[in-house]
C-alpha positions, -999 to 999 in steps of 0.1 A, spaced: -163 -44 -330 -189 -33 -304 -223 -46 -292 -252 -44 -268 -263 -73 -252 -287 -86 -223 -263 -96 -195 -251 -91 -161 -252 -111 -130 -290 -120 -130 -294 -115 -169 -314 -85 -160 -292 -56 -175 -281 -41 -211 -244 -44 -212 -218 -27 -236 -192 -52 -250 -162 -39 -270 -134 -11 -268 -150 22 -267 -117 43 -280 -125 25 -317 -158 43 -317 -162 79 -330 -161 106 -305 -198 113 -307 -208 78 -303 -184 70 -275 -197 102 -257 -234 87 -259 -219 56 -246 -200 70 -219 -230 91 -208 -256 62 -207 -231 35 -192 -212 31 -158 -179 23 -153 -187 -14 -154 -203 -13 -189 -239 -16 -176 -266 8 -185 -271 31 -157 -311 25 -158 -328 1 -179 -356 27 -182 -332 49 -202 -328 25 -230 -352 44 -252 -332 75 -251 -302 55 -259 -315 41 -288 -331 73 -301 -294 91 -299 -277 64 -316 -302 62 -341 -298 101 -346 -261 95 -355 -266 65 -375 -245 46 -351 -262 10 -359 -233 1 -379 -208 3 -353 -228 -25 -334 -232 -51 -361 -236 -81 -337 -265 -63 -319 -299 -79 -317 -320 -48 -314 -353 -67 -312 -344 -87 -281 -333 -54 -267 -365 -36 -273 -384 -69 -261 -363 -70 -228 -368 -32 -224 -405 -35 -225 -407 -63 -202 -384 -47 -178 -412 -15 -179 -439 -37 -174 -423 -55 -142 -414 -23 -127 -447 -4 -137 -472 7 -107 -506 24 -113 -512 43 -81 -551 51 -81 -579 64 -57 -614 59 -47 -644 72 -26 -654 47 -2 -685 49 15 -673 33 47 -637 48 47 -641 80 25 -611 85 2 -586 55 -2 -557 51 -23 -544 18 -39 -512 6 -58 -512 -24 -83 -482 -37 -103 -490 -40 -138 -469 -74 -144 -482 -108 -127 -445 -111 -119 -433 -75 -106 -397 -69 -100 -387 -75 -64 -378 -40 -52 -414 -28 -65 -434 -55 -49 -415 -51 -17 -425 -16 -15 -462 -23 -21 -462 -51 2 -449 -25 30 -475 2 24 -504 -18 11 -526 -47 24 -532 -78 1 -560 -56 -21 -535 -28 -27 -550 -4 -5 -526 19 16 -527 10 52 -527 48 59 -538 75 33 -509 99 47 -483 73 32 -493 83 -5 -463 109 -9 -438 85 6 -451 55 -13 -446 72 -45 -410 83 -34 -401 48 -24 -414 32 -54 -392 60 -79 -364 49 -55 -369 13 -64 -369 21 -102 -404 19 -103 -423 35 -135 -451 50 -116 -483 59 -133 -516 74 -120 -550 61 -127 -579 84 -138 -596 84 -102 -563 91 -85 -567 132 -91 -601 136 -79 -591 114 -48 -560 133 -41 -579 168 -44 -606 158 -18 -579 141 6 -554 171 -1 -576 198 13 -568 191 47 -543 163 49 -504 172 61 -481 148 75 -450 157 93 -421 130 96 -386 124 91 -377 131 54 -371 104 31 -348 126 7 -329 151 36 -311 136 63 -324 146 98 -349 172 88 -387 170 90 -409 171 61 -443 185 55 -458 160 33 -490 176 15 -506 186 -15 -501 222 -18 -522 228 -49 -552 214 -29 -545 223 6 -572 249 17 -561 285 14 -565 291 53 -541 261 60 -516 272 34 -510 308 49 -502 288 79 -481 264 66 -461 283 41 -442 306 62 -429 277 84 -417 253 55 -389 260 28 -392 254 -12 -387 216 -6 -411 216 22 -387 209 53 -397 227 85 -374 255 90 -375 255 127 -382 222 143 -386 235 177 -416 256 166 -434 224 151 -458 219 180 -469 255 179 -472 251 141 -494 219 146 -517 234 172 -524 264 148 -529 241 117 -553 218 138 -574 246 151 -575 256 116 -592 223 106 -561 204 91 -561 166 95 -525 160 108 -502 132 115 -467 137 134 -446 108 132 -427 97 163 -396 99 139 -396 137 143 -390 137 179 -355 129 181 -351 158 152 -366 184 176 -345 170 206 -313 175 185 -323 211 176 -333 219 214 -300 206 225 -279 228 200 -300 259 209 -291 250 249 -256 245 245 -253 279 222 -266 296 253 -246 325 266 -233 313 300 -254 342 319 -284 328 302 -278 290 309 -301 285 337 -283 256 349 -280 240 316 -247 227 305 -241 256 282 -208 253 261 -198 287 272 -206 281 309 -190 248 312 -156 258 294 -154 294 309 -125 285 335 -106 268 306 -109 289 279 -93 322 278 -109 343 249 -147 353 251 -165 335 220 -186 356 198 -222 348 194 -219 330 161 -186 312 175 -208 298 205 -233 287 180 -206 270 158 -191 253 188 -226 242 200 -233 226 166 -202 206 166 -208 196 201 -244 181 193 -238 166 162 -206 149 171 -196 146 135 -200 177 115 -184 200 87 -179 235 97 -173 256 66 -172 290 78 -153 315 59 -116 321 63 -111 342 94 -142 334 115 -122 312 141 -130 276 131 -100 267 151 -112 283 183 -146 268 178 -132 233 172 -110 236 202 -139 249 225 -161 220 215 -134 196 221 -127 213 258 -166 207 263 -164 175 254 -135 166 277 -151 184 309 -187 170 301 -183 135 284 -148 126 295 -130 128 261 -94 118 267 -74 127 233 -79 150 204 -60 140 172 -58 171 147 -46 164 112 -38 195 90 -14 206 65 23 207 75 22 249 73 -5 248 102 8 224 127 26 252 151 -2 276 144 -24 249 159 1 244 189 3 282 194 -35 287 195 -40 258 218 -15 274 242 -28 307 241 -64 301 241 -62 270 267 -41 256 296 -40 222 275 -10 203 265 -5 200 226 20 174 213 35 180 175 40 149 157 68 153 131 105 149 126 122 117 120 105 81 125 125 74 155 115 109 170 79 101 160 80 69 176 92 83 208 62 104 207 38 76 202 56 55 230 52 84 255 15 84 247 10 48 251 22 50 286 9 83 296 -22 69 309 -6 52 340 27 73 349 14 106 342 -8 131 360 -37 138 341 -27 175 340 7 167 324 -8 145 296 -11 160 261 -48 164 255 -41 176 217 -21 158 192 -14 174 158 -1 158 127 2 169 90 -19 149 62 15 131 48 25 115 80 -12 101 83 -5 72 60 30 65 71 20 63 108 -15 50 105 -9 19 129 6 41 154 -24 65 150 -50 40 154 -34 29 188 -33 64 198 -71 61 205 -82 96 200 -117 100 207 -123 132 183 -106 136 150 -103 172 136 -94 174 99 -84 208 89 -85 222 53 -101 192 48 -101 197 9 -67 184 11 -81 149 12 -108 157 -13 -96 126 -37 -109 95 -20 -84 73 -42 -52 88 -26 -35 69 0 -38 99 25 -74 101 20 -79 62 24 -56 64 55 -77 90 72 -107 70 68 -93 42 86 -88 64 117 -115 50 143 -129 78 163 -165 82 170 -163 119 171 -151 141 140 -148 176 131 -143 185 95 -127 225 90 -127 240 57 -131 277 43 -141 268 11 -178 264 -5 -179 229 -17 -211 231 -32 -191 243 -64 -171 211 -63 -196 181 -58 -174 151 -60 -149 166 -36 -180 174 -10 -188 136 -15 -157 124 -4 -156 149 26 -192 141 37 -182 106 37 -156 110 63 -184 125 86 -216 102 77 -219 78 48 -255 80 48 -259 117 41 -249 117 4 -254 78 0 -225 50 0 -225 48 -38 -200 74 -53 -213 63 -88 -247 66 -83 -239 101 -68 -220 110 -96 -246 97 -122 -274 121 -105 -255 152 -99 -226 155 -123 -229 165 -158 -202 147 -176 -189 157 -210 -186 130 -240 -154 121 -227 -164 115 -191 -151 144 -177 -167 169 -153 -187 194 -173 -210 207 -146 -233 198 -119 -271 198 -113 -294 196 -86 -269 215 -67 -298 229 -42 -307 193 -35 -273 183 -23 -271 214 -1 -302 204 14 -289 171 21 -262 178 44 -276 210 61 -282 193 93 -247 182 93 -230 214 79 -228 249 92 -215 277 71 -212 316 79 -196 342 57 -178 375 69 -209 396 55 -233 375 80 -211 380 111 -195 414 101 -211 432 132 -192 407 155 -157 407 138 -127 425 150 -111 450 127 -85 427 116 -81 390 119 -44 376 118 -33 342 109 4 331 110 15 300 92 47 281 99 67 268 73 99 245 74 130 258 51 138 238 20 173 220 22 186 249 -2 171 275 16 187 258 51 220 257 33 223 291 22 206 307 53 234 290 74 263 303 53 247 337 54 242 335 92 282 324 95 290 357 77 266 374 101 280 362 131 318 373 117 307 408 113 287 410 146 321 396 163 342 426 153 348 446 179 351 480 163 326 489 136 326 515 108 300 526 84 308 501 57 304 471 85 272 483 98 260 484 59 273 452 56 254 438 88 223 453 74 230 437 39 229 404 57 202 406 76 180 416 48 196 387 28 185 361 56 150 377 54 151 375 15 160 336 17 134 329 40 110 340 13 125 324 -16 163 317 -25 154 328 -60 158 364 -46 194 356 -43 200 329 -69 176 329 -99 185 294 -105 167 285 -71 131 283 -76 115 265 -48 97 283 -22 75 272 7 59 304 13 50 309 -24 37 275 -27 15 283 6 4 316 -8 -9 297 -39 -27 271 -16 -43 296 4 -57 317 -25 -69 285 -43 -84 267 -13 -98 298 8 -104 326 -15 -100 314 -52 -135 295 -50 -152 325 -36 -142 347 -67 -129 376 -46 -101 399 -53 -69 393 -31 -41 422 -23 -7 406 -13 14 428 3 51 418 2 86 434 15 100 429 -20 84 437 -55 108 409 -69 86 383 -51 
């Protein structure tokens, strides 16, 4: 049996009681879509929709002990307590005024709090420019907003010239142009529209002062909040950091500071990427594969060492990329890089050496970069916490896309003030994975409640599985100030003809055993002092067998199917290419692969 009751900690929720698995699939699907994992109705205001869907399915017989009249009364009382009427008027003394009034004598605390923040005792807004933010804040507090008859005429008059620039309520570290687009004078709209995007955020914060000057000259009534200044300064810092060394004019541009330390010359887009990482301190770099995310992260880390005194960098990556990181660090810089791996005893030696290096080893001999694979983070979490890295780099970050895994939880526990997250996968098509990764960077960007995020952006089927996503553009805008993504098409004019990436893989025990056997046979052949044609062919055959076993032992023994190379290839195609829906050409020495 199942039933719906009024419950919750404060008796202010509609709660499902019973076992869903005994309900028909269609009814179970409705309950799953309306109720959260704690079996509370996600939003009491949605009760009318729930009741209608259950009625259409004639589902009342599955909830025999439910007091529907009590639920209806509770629902109406809830709506009244959360209802707010926003109205307007033309005041002879103050001109246009806006008011907000709770319908109930005992309004819900969240709604009452918002009204108190923005209105005086009579419900009149302290500042008419707050009319747009007031509505947003009321809706965030589950307020049921209605508009009075005089609101439209008041907004029409006020909105002819009123524009407010302030930090966006909805989009992290972005400037919003709050205005009534439908009522704004045409000459003001012609100035404003090119400077903002479809959700009214300012495209170029550095051009805001010039924009405001033009609007003011055209007769606009402006308010520019102090909250926009840090956003403008942040954009200015990124621009200054991204300047070429020759144009830095004494400013600490990334390229100028690291020129003596970094051997390759950065492309323009790589300078911008490094500057973006440095300025944010915690950011997601999601460039296409082959655009040099590794180099950009190394350049940013070097800058932070030289300009901000950064002492250690911890790089977490798939096991196949550890030695590629070490190789590129050694190729691009003069910095020491320590790869953490091997047995537990060998890793303990590395941690011990790191613990004492501060006092007994000259700075130039201390490792600046430490590289470890994801699988070892959980095992060595205490030692990694003690390492004291000031910067954490997560490469192929989709490997920790599931926040329920022990590895992801261990990464969350690494205490670093700065974090660079690198991935080549466009995660906008996998929003729950994106939510996890953005939680590493800044928990405020997409909110701290994964259930609320899922409810808003994820479309679930009747069994609770992910069927699709909605409002993807909104999510993209929310993280725009923390995310940088460029494609090969956007940077093609700057790229070399070919980009090569080597990945180093460990042999499996089976591979190693077969390899050693073949290696022994090869040594016997090579030790012969006199060779004939047969011995030469035998030697060449053994060399080929050694290469084959490095690909997969299945080429020699069909029963041995494990292959790190094939596994890595599938990971590359899935993680880096598959999400882009592109065709892939794979070259191999043997078609049997």
